[in-house]
C-alpha positions in Angstrom: -3.2 25.9 -21.1 -2.9 22.2 -21.7 1.0 22.3 -20.9 0.2 23.8 -17.4 -2.1 20.9 -16.6 0.6 18.2 -17.7 3.0 20.1 -15.5 0.9 20.1 -12.5 0.5 16.4 -13.1 4.1 15.9 -13.2 4.5 18.0 -10.1 2.0 15.9 -8.3 3.8 12.8 -9.2 7.0 14.0 -7.9 5.4 15.4 -4.6 4.0 11.5 -4.2 7.4 10.2 -4.6 9.0 12.3 -2.1 5.9 11.6 0.1 6.2 7.7 -0.1 10.2 8.1 0.4 9.5 10.0 3.6 6.9 7.6 5.2 8.8 4.6 4.1 12.0 6.1 5.7 10.3 6.6 8.8 9.0 3.2 8.8 12.3 1.6 8.1 14.0 3.8 10.8 11.3 2.3 13.6 10.8 -1.0 12.5 13.6 -2.2 10.4 16.7 -0.4 12.0 14.8 -0.6 15.4 15.7 3.3 16.3 12.1 4.2 17.3 12.1 6.7 20.1 12.5 5.3 23.9 9.3 5.8 25.8 9.5 7.0 29.3 8.9 3.4 30.9 11.5 2.1 28.7 13.9 4.8 29.8 13.1 4.2 33.4 13.7 0.4 32.9 17.2 1.2 31.6 17.7 3.3 34.7 18.6 6.2 32.2 15.5 8.7 32.3 17.7 11.1 30.1 17.2 8.6 27.2 13.4 9.3 26.8 12.8 10.2 23.1 16.1 8.8 21.9 16.6 6.3 19.2 16.1 2.9 20.7 18.8 0.6 19.3 21.6 3.3 19.0 21.1 4.1 22.6 21.7 0.6 23.8 18.2 -0.7 23.9 17.7 -4.4 24.8 17.8 -6.8 22.0 17.1 -10.5 21.4 18.2 -13.0 18.9 15.2 -14.7 17.0 16.1 -17.7 15.0 13.1 -17.7 12.5 14.4 -14.2 11.5 18.0 -14.9 12.1 18.6 -11.4 13.4 18.3 -9.4 16.5 15.2 -7.4 17.4 13.9 -5.7 20.3 13.5 -7.5 23.5 9.7 -8.4 24.0 8.7 -8.0 20.4 6.7 -10.9 18.8 7.6 -12.9 15.7 4.4 -13.9 13.3 3.5 -13.9 9.8 1.8 -11.6 7.4 -1.6 -13.1 8.2 -1.1 -12.4 11.9 -1.5 -8.5 10.9 -3.8 -8.5 7.8 -6.5 -10.2 6.0 -5.8 -11.2 2.4 -8.8 -11.5 0.0 -8.6 -12.5 -3.4 -10.8 -10.7 -6.0 -13.5 -12.2 -8.2 -13.8 -14.4 -11.4 -15.6 -11.4 -13.5 -17.3 -13.6 -15.7 -19.5 -14.9 -12.8 -20.9 -11.2 -12.2 -21.9 -9.8 -15.4 -23.1 -6.0 -15.5 -26.5 -6.3 -17.0 -29.4 -4.2 -15.8 -28.9 -2.0 -12.9 -25.8 -0.5 -11.5 -22.3 -1.7 -12.3 -18.7 -1.3 -11.3 -15.4 -1.0 -13.3 -13.0 -4.0 -12.6 -9.5 -3.3 -11.3 -7.1 -5.9 -13.0 -3.5 -5.6 -13.2 -3.6 -2.9 -16.0 -6.0 -0.7 -14.0 -3.7 -1.0 -11.1 -0.9 0.6 -13.2 -3.1 2.9 -15.5 -6.5 3.6 -13.8 -9.7 3.0 -15.3 -10.4 3.6 -19.0 -13.3 3.1 -21.4 -12.2 -0.4 -22.1 -12.3 -1.5 -18.4 -14.7 -4.4 -17.8 -17.6 -3.9 -15.8 -19.5 -6.2 -13.4 -22.7 -5.9 -11.4 -22.4 -3.7 -8.1 -24.2 -6.5 -6.3 -20.7 -8.3 -6.0 -19.9 -9.3 -2.5 -18.8 -6.3 -0.6 -15.4 -7.7 0.6 -14.0 -7.4 -3.1 -15.4 -3.7 -3.4 -12.3 -1.5 -3.2 -12.4 2.3 -2.4 -9.7 4.9 -2.5 -7.1 4.2 0.3 -7.2 0.6 -0.1 -4.3 -1.6 -0.3 -4.0 -3.8 -3.3 -1.4 -6.7 -3.8 -1.1 -8.3 -7.1 0.1 -11.6 -6.5 0.4 -13.5 -10.0 3.2 -12.9 -12.4 3.4 -9.0 -11.8 3.9 -8.6 -7.7 3.1 -5.0 -6.9 1.7 -3.3 -3.9 -0.1 -0.3 -4.0 -2.6 2.2 -2.2 -5.6 2.6 -4.6 -6.8 5.9 -5.5 -8.5 5.3 -8.8 -12.1 5.4 -7.4 -14.6 2.5 -6.7 -14.2 -0.6 -8.3 -14.6 -4.4 -8.0 -11.4 -6.4 -7.6 -10.3 -9.0 -10.2 -8.9 -12.3 -9.3 -5.1 -12.6 -8.9 -5.2 -9.4 -6.8 -5.5 -9.4 -2.9 -7.3 -6.6 -1.0 -5.4 -6.2 2.2 -7.4 -5.2 5.2 -6.9 -5.4 9.0 -8.9 -5.2 12.1 -5.6 -5.3 14.4 -3.3 -3.1 12.8 -3.4 0.5 11.3 -3.1 0.7 7.2 0.3 2.3 7.2 2.1 -0.8 9.0 0.3 -3.2 6.7 1.5 -1.6 3.9 5.2 -0.9 4.5 5.5 -4.4 6.2 4.1 -5.8 3.0 6.3 -3.7 0.8 9.3 -4.6 2.8 8.8 -8.5 2.2 7.8 -8.0 -1.3 11.6 -8.6 -2.3 11.3 -11.8 -0.6 8.3 -12.6 -2.6 9.9 -11.6 -5.6 12.9 -13.8 -5.2 10.8 -16.9 -4.7 8.8 -16.1 -7.8 11.9 -15.7 -9.9 13.3 -19.1 -8.5 10.2 -20.7 -10.6 11.8 -20.7 -13.8 9.6 -23.3 -15.4 6.2 -21.8 -14.3 4.6 -18.3 -14.1 5.6 -17.0 -10.6 2.8 -16.2 -8.2 2.3 -16.0 -4.5 0.0 -18.4 -2.8 -1.6 -18.5 0.7 1.2 -20.9 1.8 3.7 -18.4 1.1 1.9 -15.7 3.4 1.6 -18.4 5.9 5.6 -19.3 5.9 6.6 -15.5 6.1 8.1 -14.3 9.2 8.1 -10.9 10.2 8.9 -8.9 13.6 5.6 -7.4 15.1 6.1 -4.2 17.3 4.0 -3.4 20.3 0.5 -2.1 19.5 1.5 1.5 21.2 4.5 2.1 18.9 2.5 0.8 15.5 -0.2 3.3 16.7 2.3 6.2 17.1 4.0 5.7 13.9 0.5 5.5 12.1 -0.3 9.0 13.5 3.1 10.2 11.8 2.8 8.4 8.4 -1.1 8.1 7.8 -1.3 12.1 6.9 1.3 11.5 4.2 -0.3 8.4 2.8 -3.8 10.4 2.5 -1.8 13.3 0.8 -0.6 10.8 -1.9 -4.2 9.4 -2.2 -5.5 13.1 -2.6 -2.7 14.0 -5.1 -3.4 10.9 -7.2 -7.1 11.8 -7.3 -6.4 15.4 -8.2 -4.4 13.9 -11.3 -7.2 12.1 -12.5 -9.5 15.1 -12.4 -6.7 17.4 -14.2 -6.2 14.3 -17.0 -10.0 14.4 -17.5 -10.1 18.0 -17.9 -7.1 18.0 -20.2 -8.7 15.1 -22.5 -11.9 17.0 -22.3 -10.6 20.4 -23.6 -8.2 19.1 -26.3 -10.5 18.1 -29.0 -12.8 21.3 -28.1 -9.9 23.6 -28.7 -8.9 21.5 -31.8 -12.3 22.1 -33.6 -12.9 25.5 -32.4 -15.7 24.8 -29.8 -13.6 26.7 -27.1 -11.1 29.5 -27.6 -8.4 30.7 -25.3 -8.2 34.6 -24.8 
């Protein structure tokens, strides 16, 4: 019985890996290779209405060289920074918000980002600023020492310093997540160059970043395709936590005979 729970947890991990790969492949196809579907208006502008729905760059869509990016991007696209598409809110110093009387929240540190909450996770008061409260589905970016980006699915918590909560009022979650994921390799390269100090990313690095920003209608169109995959990933993570909790609750009861399997 316990093995079947472990098997389902492993299956969910594999499903999530496939879903993440599918979503990233679609993002890369549209916004890295620039082969998003040509709209009716774009096809008419090209004088080739039959091209509607065909991949933009492969079908001869107009491109323009941008010196900041040192590459060609679709004509009409903007170039900006990561700060132009999202807000990066740093976590709190936990010692300033001790959990005493009343409600509390577990703290999300680098360990919790990787492994989820545990009995040893630190707690702070639930009166922390709302901007550092994290819910399932939020994007987290650890910017010090260990550079990682993830969509959180471990339950409500309070964000520790050295981790950004990434939000946006202008761009959907899927775009913010994958544009940051793609830029992460550049950040890791910058961190590796700091051989004498611990590598970390500062707000200055965010300001210096350069990304291609697609038109809003394209971003929304991709969100409608990718967001359902990201929601499935979050739900599978949550199910795995429930299955692991059930397994860990059953094991000692089976061992001491409080529960038997017929």
